[in-house]
N, C-alpha and C positions, 0 to 999 in steps of 0.2 A: 504493499500499498504506500503511495506518495504521502510526503510530508505535505502538510497544509502551508500555503504561502502566506495567509492571512490570519494566523492565530496570534493573539496577544499574549501576554504573560499572564494577565488578570484572568483570562477564560482558561488556559492551562491550570493555574492554580485552584479555581474552582473545580474542575475534573478532578485533579488528584485528591482534593479534600473530600468530594463527594463520593468518589468511587474507590479509592486506596487508603483511605483512613488518614490522611495528612491533615496537620491542624496548622493554621496560620499563626505564626507565634508573633511576629511583628514585621515592620517594614523598615529598612535602611537605605536611606536614599532612594534609589529607583529600583531596589529589589526586595521582594516578598520572600520571607524566610519560612519556609514550611518544614514541618517535623511528624515523624510517624515513630510509634514504637512497635507496630506490627508490620511483619512478622519479625522485625529486628530494628533497632534504634536507626533512624536514618534522618539526616538534616539535610536540606537542599534549599538554594538560592535561585529563584527564578526571577529574571530581570521584568520588571513591569514596563516592557516596550511594546509597541504595537507597530508593525507585526515583529514577532520573535525573528531573529536571523536563522536560518536553515540549519548552521553547524550548532547553535546554541541550543536550538530545540533537539536536535538529534542527541546532543551530549546528556540533556536533561531526561530525554527518554530512555536513553540506555542506562542511566544511574538508576532510574526507577524500575526498569526493567529486572534488573540484577537483584534489587533488593526484594521486590515484590514476587519475583519468580513467574512473571507473565511474558509474553512476548510483545514486541513494540506494535505489532498490528492490534493486539487486545486494547492497548491503551488508545490508540488511534481511533479505532471504533466507538469510543466513548466520548470523543471531541464533537 
């Protein structure tokens, strides 16, 4: 599945919170800090940019994929 080119950081953060148990901790500058404890502790910074650059989006999706044990396509289907 192709990466969306018009996805904002805020939209990605909402999806991660809703479907993968992440909680928005705070915002530092233009970055949203998310954290989850399931299945393991993981903290990630999502730039609050619109749109997200493809390399940045790909890196965030890969990090979430490794921690959550899902495929990148599973995450993209929920966007």
